[in-house]
C-alpha positions in Angstrom: -17.2 -30.0 8.7 -16.0 -27.1 10.9 -14.0 -24.5 8.9 -10.5 -23.8 10.1 -10.0 -20.5 11.9 -8.5 -17.7 9.5 -4.8 -16.9 9.9 -5.4 -13.2 9.7 -8.3 -10.8 10.4 -8.1 -7.5 8.6 -10.1 -4.9 10.3 -11.3 -1.6 8.8 -13.0 1.0 11.1 -14.5 4.1 9.3 -16.8 7.0 9.7 -17.9 9.4 6.9 -15.2 8.5 4.5 -17.0 7.4 1.4 -14.4 9.0 -0.9 -11.4 7.3 1.0 -12.8 3.9 1.8 -13.2 2.5 -1.8 -9.5 2.4 -2.4 -9.0 0.6 0.9 -11.6 -2.1 0.0 -9.9 -2.5 -3.4 -6.6 -3.2 -1.7 -8.0 -5.7 0.6 -10.1 -7.4 -2.1 -6.9 -8.0 -4.2 -5.3 -10.0 -1.4 -8.4 -11.7 0.1 -8.1 -15.6 0.4 -9.8 -18.2 2.5 -7.1 -17.7 5.1 -8.1 -14.0 5.5 -11.1 -12.7 7.4 -12.3 -9.1 6.8 -14.3 -7.1 9.3 -15.5 -3.6 8.7 -16.9 -1.5 11.5 -18.8 1.7 10.6 -19.4 4.5 13.1 -22.9 5.2 11.9 -21.9 7.3 8.9 -24.3 9.7 7.5 -22.7 10.1 4.0 -22.4 7.4 1.4 -20.0 5.1 3.4 -22.5 2.3 4.0 -23.4 2.2 0.5 -19.8 1.8 -0.6 -19.5 -1.0 2.0 -22.5 -2.8 0.5 -20.9 -2.5 -2.9 -17.9 -4.6 -1.6 -19.9 -6.9 0.7 -18.7 -10.0 -1.2 -15.2 -9.4 0.0 -16.4 -8.7 3.6 -17.0 -11.4 6.1 -18.7 -9.3 8.7 -19.7 -5.6 8.9 -21.9 -3.4 11.0 -22.8 0.2 11.3 -23.6 1.6 14.7 -22.5 4.4 17.1 -19.3 4.1 18.9 -17.1 6.3 21.2 -14.4 6.8 18.6 -11.9 4.9 16.4 -10.2 3.0 19.2 -13.6 1.8 20.6 -14.5 0.5 17.2 -11.1 -1.3 16.9 -11.6 -3.0 20.3 -15.2 -4.0 19.2 -13.7 -5.6 15.9 -11.1 -7.5 17.8 -13.8 -9.1 20.0 -15.4 -10.1 16.6 -12.3 -11.4 15.0 -11.3 -15.1 14.5 -7.8 -14.7 13.0 -4.5 -15.6 14.8 -3.2 -12.2 13.9 -5.0 -8.9 13.4 -4.1 -6.0 11.3 -5.9 -2.6 11.2 -6.2 -1.1 7.7 -8.4 1.9 8.2 -10.1 4.2 5.8 -7.7 5.8 3.2 -5.0 3.1 4.0 -4.1 0.6 1.4 -3.0 -2.9 2.2 0.0 -4.0 -0.2 1.2 -7.3 1.1 0.4 -10.3 3.5 3.7 -11.8 4.5 3.8 -15.6 3.8 5.7 -16.1 7.2 2.5 -15.6 9.1 1.1 -18.9 7.9 3.7 -20.7 10.0 4.4 -18.2 12.7 5.5 -19.7 16.0 3.2 -19.3 19.0 5.8 -17.0 21.0 5.8 -14.2 18.4 3.2 -11.6 19.5 3.8 -9.0 16.7 5.1 -8.9 13.2 5.6 -5.3 12.0 6.6 -4.4 8.4 7.3 -1.1 6.7 4.7 1.5 5.8 4.9 3.8 2.7 3.8 7.3 3.0 3.9 10.4 0.7 7.0 11.5 2.5 8.8 8.2 2.3 8.8 4.8 4.0 8.5 4.3 7.8 10.9 1.6 9.0 9.7 0.1 12.2 11.9 -0.4 15.2 11.3 -2.4 18.4 13.8 -0.8 20.8 14.0 1.9 23.5 13.3 4.6 20.9 9.6 3.8 21.6 10.0 5.6 24.8 10.3 9.0 23.0 8.1 8.4 19.9 6.0 5.7 18.1 8.3 3.7 16.1 5.6 1.0 15.3 3.0 2.0 12.7 -0.1 0.1 13.3 -0.9 0.0 9.4 2.1 -2.4 9.1 1.5 -4.5 12.2 0.1 -7.9 12.6 -0.8 -8.3 16.3 -1.6 -11.6 17.8 -5.3 -11.4 18.6 -5.1 -12.9 22.1 -2.6 -10.0 22.9 -5.1 -7.4 21.9 -7.8 -9.2 23.8 -5.6 -9.1 26.9 -4.9 -5.5 26.6 -7.4 -3.6 24.6 -6.8 0.0 23.3 -7.2 2.5 26.2 -10.1 4.7 25.4 -8.9 7.7 27.5 -6.5 8.4 24.5 -8.5 9.5 21.4 -5.5 9.8 18.9 -2.5 8.0 20.2 -4.0 4.8 21.8 -2.0 2.8 19.3 1.1 4.4 20.6 0.1 3.7 24.2 -0.6 0.0 23.2 2.9 -0.3 21.6 4.5 1.1 24.8 2.7 -1.3 27.0 3.6 -4.2 24.8 7.3 -3.2 24.8 7.4 -2.6 28.5 5.8 -6.0 29.1 8.4 -7.7 27.0 6.1 -8.9 24.2 8.0 -10.5 21.4 8.2 -8.7 18.1 9.7 -9.3 14.6 10.4 -6.5 12.3 9.9 -7.3 8.6 11.7 -5.8 5.6 8.5 -6.0 3.5 6.3 -2.8 2.8 2.9 -4.0 4.2 0.8 -0.9 3.6 0.4 2.7 2.4 -0.7 5.3 5.0 -1.3 9.0 4.3 0.5 11.2 6.7 -2.2 13.9 6.3 -4.3 12.1 9.0 -5.2 13.6 12.4 -2.5 11.9 14.6 0.1 13.8 12.5 -1.2 17.2 13.3 1.0 19.2 15.8 -2.0 20.4 17.7 -2.4 16.9 19.1 1.2 16.6 20.6 -0.4 17.2 24.1 -2.0 13.7 24.1 1.1 12.2 22.7 3.1 13.5 25.7 0.3 12.2 28.1 0.7 8.7 26.6 4.5 8.9 27.3 4.0 10.2 30.9 1.2 7.5 31.3 3.8 4.8 30.6 7.2 6.2 31.4 6.6 9.0 34.0 7.5 12.7 34.0 11.2 11.9 33.1 10.0 9.9 30.0 7.7 12.8 29.0 10.6 15.4 29.2 12.9 13.1 27.2 10.1 12.7 24.5 9.6 16.6 24.4 13.5 17.1 23.8 13.3 14.5 21.1 10.5 16.4 19.3 12.1 19.9 20.0 15.4 18.5 18.4 13.4 17.1 15.5 11.8 20.6 14.9 15.1 22.2 15.0 16.7 19.9 12.5 13.7 20.4 10.3 14.3 24.2 10.3 18.0 23.8 9.6 17.3 21.7 6.5 15.1 24.5 5.2 
């Protein structure tokens, strides 16, 4: 008898993160059921990451280790391998906290379910509105994307740090349907590369790519005001 397709595919992409990845694996293993598929894509690590993957192989439905062109190339690759109706990316160092029961009976017209994400600095509350035009309000660690949407519009590999923001902008501009959840779905460390100010140039390129020069200027003003508010609080 043919097995039914999983409701959710959890995807972890990793390279050289042997210390961080075990905590991620433990969080997924605690929530794993027959309705959940787990795929791990390693970017040909040369530390002990593959050994840690093998240690948790009983909780992983499919894994591979091969060279890729970066995190978003690996995420696109995983989406092609996935079978779940919805896909969530829980990468090395992240921790999955909850799978919302609503996904088991989600209507076909909902493209994204996005919950809250805990960080060391507080909880990120997602918002599906025009705020996206200035900054990313949808943390992918809390997002369950309908897989067919990710196949329709893969991550754009011209962006190395903010292709997830680029995807969210495209989805919003193309009027994809999204539901914001009150549940806290995952923990994500804000010490990651995308939170470093030196990468702001790419963020503004993403905004310009989707919203033009005026949108880029509005985004620049938003972050300038955020910086001033931060200084005033000090």
